[in-house]
Structure formats: C-alpha cells, structure tokens
C-alpha positions, 0 to 999 in steps of 0.5 A: 874518083873511085874510093874503096876501103880494100887494098885493091880494086878487083879486075884492075891493075893499079900503081901506088902514087902515094899516101893521101890524107884529109883532116879537119877539126870541128866543134859545135857551138856552146849552146849545143854543147850545153844541151848535149851535156844535159842529154848525157844525164838521161842517155841516148844519142846526141844527134847534134854530135852525130851530125857534126862527126858526119859532116867532119868525115865528109870534109876530111874525105873531100880534102883527101880526094882533092889531094889525090886528084892533085897527084893525078890519081884515079882512085884511093884504096885502103881508106881509113878514118881516125878520130881524136878529141882535141879539147872537150868539145872539138874532134879531129877527123882524119881520112887517109888512104893510098892514091893509085893510078889505073894501069889498064 
C-alpha cells in the first residue's frame, strides 16, 4: 500500500475510490500524567506524551490503511492528520485520505 501526502502519484494514473480514515483516542496512565504535570513547571519536552502521540498516529494510520484495503485500494493519497483534546489527558488522532486504484 502506497501512502502519500500529495494528491497524486507521479507517473501513475489513478481512480478515486473514496475517503478513508482511521481514528484513535489515547491517554497515558495517571502516574505519567502527574509526572508530565511536574515537567510543565520546568519546561522542555514531555517525552511520554510525544511517544503517546507517535503511537496514536501509527494506530490511526494502520486503521486508515485497513479501511483502504477493504475497498481494494492500491494507495491512499492526500493523507492528512488531525488531533483534538478529548479530556485533560486524552487526545484523539485521526488519519484520513483518498483511497485510489491504479489504472495503469
């Protein structure tokens, strides 16, 4: 499965099948959330949250790819990511794009 953020694949003719998406809501445990709160006092990267968001993007991307494969797609173009805060320590990540089939 080819995944690209551009709206076409250079050198390939494609046919759009439909929009596909993957979504996940993820949180850290309370202990790590408390430690992250302390980190905000001194500044710097909160590594546990960076890891959480990277993991959430991977899960959302896999779910998007699974949906595209169910449609028989060869690729997903125009991939984008969005995020939102659901509650104080939970984030929603969504990956979305257009599933396409190769015509050549």
